[in-house]
C-alpha positions in Angstrom: 0.0 0.0 0.0 1.5 3.3 -1.1 1.9 6.1 1.5 -0.5 9.1 1.1 0.8 11.9 -1.2 1.3 14.3 1.7 3.4 11.7 3.6 5.6 11.2 0.6 6.1 15.0 0.3 7.0 15.2 4.0 9.5 12.4 3.7 11.1 14.0 0.7 11.7 17.2 2.5 13.0 15.4 5.6 15.4 13.5 3.5 16.7 16.7 1.9 17.3 18.1 5.4 19.1 14.9 6.5 21.3 15.0 3.4 22.2 18.6 3.9 20.3 19.8 0.8 18.2 22.0 3.0 20.1 23.7 5.8 19.2 25.5 9.0 17.1 28.7 8.1 16.6 27.6 4.5 13.1 28.2 3.2 11.0 25.1 2.5 9.0 25.2 -0.8 5.7 26.8 -0.5 2.3 25.2 -0.9 2.0 26.3 -4.5 5.6 25.2 -5.3 5.0 21.7 -3.7 1.6 21.3 -5.4 3.3 22.0 -8.8 6.4 19.9 -8.1 4.5 16.8 -7.0 1.4 17.4 -9.1 -1.0 17.5 -6.1 -3.6 19.8 -4.8 -2.7 22.8 -2.5 -4.7 21.1 0.2 -2.4 18.0 0.0 0.7 20.3 0.0 -0.7 22.2 3.0 -1.2 18.9 4.9 2.4 17.9 4.1 3.7 21.2 5.6 1.5 20.8 8.7 2.8 17.3 9.2 6.4 18.7 8.9 5.5 21.3 11.5 4.4 18.6 13.9 8.0 17.1 13.8 9.4 20.4 15.1 12.1 20.3 12.4 10.7 23.3 10.6 9.0 26.5 11.7 6.5 28.8 10.0 6.9 32.6 9.9 3.7 34.4 9.1 3.9 36.2 5.8 7.3 34.7 4.9 6.9 30.9 4.7 8.2 27.7 6.3 11.9 27.4 7.3 14.2 24.7 8.6 14.8 25.3 12.2 18.3 25.9 13.6 19.1 22.3 14.3 22.2 23.1 16.2 20.7 25.7 18.5 20.5 25.2 22.3 18.1 26.9 24.6 15.8 26.1 27.5 15.3 22.4 27.5 13.5 19.8 29.5 14.8 16.3 28.7 12.3 13.5 28.2 13.6 11.1 30.8 12.7 7.6 31.7 11.1 7.6 35.1 12.7 4.3 36.0 16.2 5.7 35.3 15.4 8.8 37.3 14.5 6.7 40.3 17.4 4.2 40.1 19.9 7.0 39.5 19.0 8.4 42.9 19.8 5.0 44.5 16.1 4.0 45.0 14.1 1.0 43.9 11.7 1.3 41.0 8.5 -0.7 40.6 5.6 -0.3 38.1 1.9 -1.1 38.7 0.1 -1.7 35.4 -3.5 -0.5 35.8 -4.7 -0.8 32.2 -3.4 -1.6 28.7 -6.0 -1.6 25.9 -7.3 -0.3 22.6 -10.0 2.3 22.9 -12.0 5.1 21.2 -10.0 8.4 21.3 -11.4 11.6 22.7 -11.9 14.4 20.2 -8.7 16.1 21.4 -6.6 12.9 20.9 -8.2 12.2 17.5 -7.5 15.7 16.3 -3.9 15.6 17.6 -3.1 12.3 15.9 -5.0 13.3 12.7 -7.2 10.2 13.0 -10.1 9.4 10.7 -13.5 8.3 12.0 -13.4 4.8 13.4 -9.7 4.9 14.2 -8.8 3.8 17.7 -5.7 4.4 19.9 -3.7 2.4 22.4 -4.0 3.4 26.0 -1.9 2.5 29.0 -2.3 3.5 32.6 0.6 2.9 34.9 1.7 4.0 38.4 5.5 4.3 38.7 6.7 3.8 42.3 9.8 4.7 44.2 10.5 2.2 47.0 6.9 1.0 46.8 5.6 4.6 47.1 3.7 6.0 44.1 5.7 8.8 42.4 4.0 9.2 39.1 0.6 8.2 37.5 1.1 8.0 33.7 -1.8 7.9 31.3 -0.6 7.5 27.7 -2.3 7.5 24.3 -0.4 6.0 21.4 -1.1 6.2 17.7 -1.7 2.6 16.6 -0.2 2.9 13.2 3.0 4.3 14.6 3.6 1.6 17.2 1.4 -1.4 16.2 2.9 -3.8 18.8 2.4 -1.5 21.8 -0.2 -3.7 23.5 2.1 -6.8 23.4 4.7 -5.2 25.6 5.4 -6.0 29.3 5.4 -2.5 30.9 6.2 -4.0 34.3 9.7 -4.7 32.9 10.1 -1.8 30.6 8.5 1.7 30.8 6.5 3.0 27.8 9.1 5.8 27.5 11.9 3.3 27.1 10.0 1.1 24.6 8.9 4.0 22.4 12.5 5.4 22.4 13.6 2.1 21.0 11.0 1.5 18.3 10.2 5.1 17.3 13.2 7.3 18.1 12.2 10.7 19.5 12.4 13.6 17.0 10.8 16.3 19.2 8.7 16.8 22.3 6.6 19.5 23.8 5.4 19.7 27.4 2.7 21.7 29.1 3.1 22.0 32.9 0.4 22.9 35.3 -0.5 22.7 39.0 -3.6 20.7 39.7 -5.4 19.3 42.7 -5.7 15.5 42.9 -8.9 14.1 41.7 -10.5 11.1 43.4 -8.9 8.7 40.8 -5.5 10.4 41.0 -5.6 10.3 44.8 -6.4 6.6 44.8 -3.6 5.7 42.4 -1.0 8.0 44.1 -2.1 7.1 47.6 -2.7 10.7 48.6 -5.7 12.8 49.8 -8.2 14.2 47.3 -7.3 17.8 46.6 -3.6 17.3 47.3 -1.4 19.7 45.2 0.1 17.9 42.2 2.3 18.6 39.3 0.7 17.8 35.9 2.7 17.4 32.7 1.1 16.9 29.4 3.8 15.7 27.0 3.4 15.2 23.2 6.2 13.2 21.5 6.9 12.9 17.8 9.1 10.8 15.6 10.2 11.5 12.1 6.7 10.4 10.9 4.8 12.7 13.2 3.1 12.6 16.6 3.4 9.2 18.3 2.0 9.7 21.8 0.3 11.9 24.3 1.1 11.3 27.9 -0.4 12.9 31.0 1.9 12.6 34.0 0.8 13.4 37.5 3.1 13.7 40.4 2.3 14.4 44.1 3.8 17.9 44.6 5.6 17.0 47.8 7.3 14.0 46.3 8.8 15.3 43.0 11.0 18.2 42.0 11.1 19.3 38.3 14.3 20.8 36.9 15.4 22.1 33.5 18.8 22.7 32.0 19.7 26.1 30.4 22.5 26.5 27.9 23.3 30.1 26.8 26.3 29.2 24.7 
């Protein structure tokens, strides 16, 4: 089965970037140019550019076009770390409690984010990650089925979803939204805290070369976790 036209256009541009034919700050062909070059509609060309934007390899400047990002630039970063490695690096014992692993109907938000068509489903996992038998993080993760078709066959007691996805679909980009929340009844039960306890909530979207792969909601009891970020001003 051939890949959709927009996917082939996106792959063509990514290959040009990887081979150095398009460099940092170079302008990517416009919708009109791509439509003419690949003999497709402007709508298809626009979809290809939107898929490229989701990989975080290019950026769009209003009124000027789409450009290759500065791939060598450093700035404020938050690494996508494996919770098991975080815990063991501090000399503690890591355990996982698998609550759910299934295929399910996506919410409208997830369906839109993954660019799903009506009837498509997603993989869902719910896991509590523990430090010395004490819950440290409740992870709910939605995964695009076509991106990681064997997700449900994995043993997430032995390997975290983060570690597995890093192996089978190497991370190209990630974005995180951080907020303070009060623990719901469900979160309180899983994290063994009181309802209303202050928690840290991180919504993280990860993408590989082929687009968005997963959406994870990570909830930590505020008193048990400290978030840090590295800054590089060089």
